[in-house]
C-alpha positions in Angstrom: 80.3 25.4 116.9 83.6 27.3 117.7 84.1 27.9 114.0 80.6 29.2 113.6 81.1 31.6 116.5 84.4 32.7 115.1 82.8 33.3 111.7 80.0 35.3 113.4 82.4 37.3 115.5 84.5 38.0 112.5 81.5 39.0 110.5 80.3 41.3 113.3 83.7 43.0 113.5 83.8 43.5 109.8 80.3 44.9 109.8 81.1 47.2 112.7 84.3 48.3 111.1 82.4 49.0 107.8 79.7 50.9 109.7 82.3 52.9 111.6 84.2 53.7 108.4 80.9 54.6 106.7 79.9 56.9 109.5 83.4 58.4 109.8 83.4 59.2 106.1 80.0 60.7 106.2 81.0 63.0 109.1 84.3 63.9 107.4 82.4 64.8 104.3 80.0 66.9 106.4 82.9 68.7 108.1 84.6 69.4 104.7 81.5 71.2 103.5 82.3 74.7 102.2 80.8 77.5 104.3 79.0 79.8 101.9 79.0 83.2 103.7 78.3 86.1 101.3 81.1 88.6 100.9 80.9 91.3 103.6 79.0 89.2 106.1 80.4 87.7 109.3 79.5 84.7 111.3 78.2 85.9 114.7 78.3 83.5 117.6 76.2 84.9 120.5 77.0 84.1 124.2 75.6 80.7 125.3 75.7 79.1 121.8 76.2 75.4 121.8 77.2 73.0 119.0 73.7 72.0 117.8 72.3 75.6 118.1 75.3 76.9 116.1 74.8 74.3 113.3 71.1 75.1 113.1 71.9 78.7 112.7 74.3 78.0 109.9 71.7 76.0 108.1 69.0 78.7 108.7 71.3 81.3 107.3 71.9 79.2 104.2 75.6 79.0 104.9 75.6 75.2 104.9 73.0 72.5 103.9 71.2 70.4 106.4 72.8 67.0 107.0 72.0 63.9 109.0 75.6 63.7 109.9 75.5 67.0 111.9 74.1 65.4 115.0 76.8 62.7 115.1 79.8 64.8 114.3 80.2 66.2 117.8 80.1 62.6 119.3 83.1 61.7 117.2 85.0 64.9 117.8 84.3 66.6 121.2 86.5 69.6 120.1 83.5 70.7 118.0 81.7 71.7 121.1 84.4 74.2 122.0 82.6 77.3 120.8 83.5 80.8 121.8 81.2 83.8 121.3 82.3 86.5 118.9 82.2 87.8 115.4 84.3 85.8 112.8 85.2 86.3 109.2 85.0 83.3 106.9 87.7 83.1 104.4 87.0 82.0 100.8 86.5 78.2 100.4 86.7 77.8 104.2 85.4 74.4 105.3 83.1 73.8 108.2 85.9 72.0 110.0 88.2 75.0 109.7 85.4 77.3 110.9 85.0 75.2 114.0 88.8 75.5 114.6 88.5 79.3 114.2 85.6 79.6 116.5 87.2 77.4 119.1 90.3 79.6 119.1 88.3 82.7 119.8 90.3 84.7 117.3 87.6 87.3 116.4 87.7 89.5 113.3 89.6 92.7 113.9 87.7 95.7 112.4 89.7 98.8 111.6 88.8 102.4 111.9 91.1 105.0 110.4 91.0 108.6 111.5 92.4 111.2 109.1 94.9 113.9 110.2 93.4 117.4 110.3 89.9 116.3 111.1 87.8 117.6 114.0 86.2 115.7 116.8 82.7 116.2 115.4 83.9 114.3 112.3 85.3 111.5 114.5 81.9 111.2 116.2 80.1 110.9 112.9 82.7 108.3 111.6 82.3 106.1 114.7 78.5 106.4 114.4 78.7 104.7 111.0 80.6 101.7 112.4 78.1 98.8 112.4 80.0 96.6 114.8 81.1 99.3 117.2 78.8 99.6 120.3 77.4 103.2 120.3 77.5 104.9 123.7 78.1 108.5 122.8 75.1 109.6 120.8 73.3 111.4 123.6 76.4 112.7 125.3 77.8 116.2 124.9 81.4 116.8 124.2 81.7 118.0 127.8 80.3 114.8 129.1 82.6 112.8 126.9 85.6 114.8 128.2 84.5 114.1 131.8 84.1 110.3 131.0 87.7 110.3 129.6 89.0 112.4 132.5 90.1 115.1 130.1 90.2 118.6 131.7 90.2 120.6 128.5 86.9 121.9 127.2 87.6 121.5 123.5 88.2 117.9 122.3 89.7 118.9 118.9 93.4 117.9 118.9 93.2 115.6 121.9 93.3 112.3 120.0 96.0 110.9 117.7 94.7 110.2 114.2 95.7 106.8 113.0 94.2 103.3 112.4 92.6 101.6 115.4 91.5 98.0 115.5 88.5 96.6 117.5 86.3 93.6 117.8 82.6 93.5 117.5 80.8 94.9 120.6 83.7 97.1 121.7 82.5 100.6 122.6 83.1 103.8 120.8 84.5 105.4 124.0 87.1 102.7 124.3 88.5 103.8 120.9 88.7 107.3 122.1 90.5 106.2 125.3 93.1 104.5 123.2 93.4 107.5 120.8 93.8 109.9 123.7 96.4 107.7 125.4 98.3 107.5 122.1 98.2 111.3 121.8 99.5 111.8 125.3 102.3 109.3 124.7 103.4 110.9 121.4 103.0 114.4 122.7 105.2 113.5 125.7 107.9 112.1 123.4 107.8 115.2 121.1 108.0 117.5 124.1 111.0 115.8 125.6 112.8 115.9 122.2 111.8 119.5 121.5 114.3 122.2 120.4 114.7 124.3 123.6 114.9 127.5 121.6 111.2 127.3 120.4 109.0 129.8 122.3 106.5 127.2 123.3 105.8 127.1 127.0 103.7 123.9 127.4 102.8 120.6 125.8 99.3 121.9 125.2 100.7 124.9 123.3 102.8 122.5 121.3 99.7 120.6 120.4 98.0 123.8 119.3 100.9 124.7 117.0 101.0 121.2 115.6 97.3 121.4 114.8 97.9 124.6 112.8 100.8 123.0 110.9 98.5 120.0 110.1 95.9 122.2 108.5 98.4 124.3 106.6 100.2 121.5 104.7 99.7 117.8 103.9 103.2 117.5 102.5 105.6 115.7 104.7 108.6 117.6 103.4 107.0 121.0 104.2 105.9 120.5 107.8 109.3 121.5 109.2 109.4 124.7 107.1 105.8 125.6 108.0 106.7 125.1 111.6 109.7 127.3 111.2 107.6 130.2 109.8 105.3 130.2 112.8 108.1 129.8 115.3 110.0 132.7 113.7 106.9 134.8 113.8 106.3 134.0 117.5 109.9 134.8 118.4 109.7 138.2 116.5 106.3 139.0 118.1 104.4 138.9 114.7 100.9 137.7 114.4 100.6 134.2 112.9 98.0 135.2 110.3 97.0 131.7 109.4 93.6 131.1 107.6 92.8 127.8 109.2 92.5 129.4 112.6 90.1 132.0 111.2 88.0 129.3 109.6 87.9 127.4 112.9 86.8 130.6 114.8 84.0 131.3 112.2 82.3 128.0 113.0 79.2 127.4 111.0 79.5 130.8 109.5 82.2 129.6 107.2 80.7 128.7 103.8 83.8 127.8 101.9 85.6 131.1 101.5 87.1 133.8 103.7 86.2 137.4 103.1 88.2 140.5 104.1 85.6 141.3 106.8 86.2 137.8 108.3 89.9 138.6 108.7 88.8 141.8 110.6 86.2 140.1 112.8 87.5 139.4 116.3 87.3 135.8 117.5 89.7 134.0 119.9 91.0 132.1 116.9 91.5 135.0 114.5 95.3 135.1 114.3 95.1 138.1 112.0 93.7 140.0 115.0 95.3 138.3 118.1 98.9 137.8 118.9 100.3 134.4 119.8 98.6 131.0 119.6 94.8 130.5 119.6 93.3 129.1 122.9 93.0 125.5 121.7 93.9 123.1 118.9 91.9 123.5 115.7 92.2 119.8 114.4 93.7 116.4 115.1 97.5 116.6 114.6 99.5 113.7 113.3 102.7 112.5 114.9 104.7 114.1 112.1 103.2 117.5 112.8 103.8 117.1 116.5 107.5 116.5 115.9 107.7 119.3 113.4 106.2 121.7 115.9 108.7 120.5 118.5 111.8 120.6 116.2 111.1 123.0 113.3 113.6 123.2 110.4 115.9 126.1 110.9 115.0 128.7 108.2 114.9 132.5 107.8 111.3 132.4 106.5 108.4 134.5 107.8 105.9 133.9 105.0 104.5 131.3 102.8 101.8 131.0 100.2 100.4 128.2 98.0 102.5 127.8 94.8 99.7 126.3 92.7 101.4 122.9 92.5 100.2 121.4 95.7 103.0 123.0 97.9 104.0 126.4 99.1 106.5 129.2 98.2 108.4 130.4 101.3 109.7 133.9 101.6 111.9 135.9 104.0 110.6 139.4 103.3 107.1 140.8 102.8 108.1 142.1 99.3 109.1 138.5 98.3 105.9 137.2 99.8 103.8 139.7 97.8 105.5 138.7 94.6 104.8 135.0 95.4 101.1 135.9 96.1 100.8 137.6 92.8 102.3 134.7 91.0 99.9 132.3 92.8 96.9 134.4 91.8 98.0 134.2 88.1 97.9 130.4 88.3 94.2 130.6 89.3 93.2 132.5 86.2 
């Protein structure tokens, strides 16, 4: 009888072991299933999602096939129930097991938003509006209301944010991006102001920002920013008008249709630096860090003029006569 019981017990243990192995292998095979998420799509896990609901959603989306092992997997590995809400990017050939690890870690996908130097706030608003995963809160707000929400005292928002790449997770608000960009601008402006050449005729950080925005619009070449800055600083010191086209264009607003006419140069606006002396009343664009530091510490030059050279850069001149020759040469390159 003891031998029979021993044989039965042994058989039961073998059967149980075989069953456990069979189930384990089935679950492992299920967890090693490749998650087929189309390129450009993300796995979104809403708040309150539990294991079984998450698996059903994956099946409904067609990311994985339905499997009888799905209901048993969480019983064998309780870590699978550790699901954090968020938006996740599935890498090529990622297995379901690795997806659960990713979701359990809460490491959401970081979206990026790059703002270009020299752009205006209206362009930033449009750019943020096109971000699918950025929560939109500004659509019905005026610039004045946005400034108030950001505790910005200036009326014009152009120039008050640092253009660079900002990262965010799904559901983050558009105004939070602006908060960071404004904080970055303040920090960079403070640093540039502290490091400024004490001889420049700039009386405030805001004036430095205005000058930097003009430099930004005048040249995209890193090697020219210091020279361009020197021309404007030399003119300010001598009491000359800045006579820079980008400020005229800014002052024209919607009336600008792609070209400046002579009458535009004679039309008074607060931004027409052919008519006014000194700086315009506000920045005309978002200035880069490089332009801020160029405005704060211009290259020391004797130049008072510059004009495009037809090669993507500018020809700098000391005298008006030299400048006029450079202008005539540039005009011949346009023919």
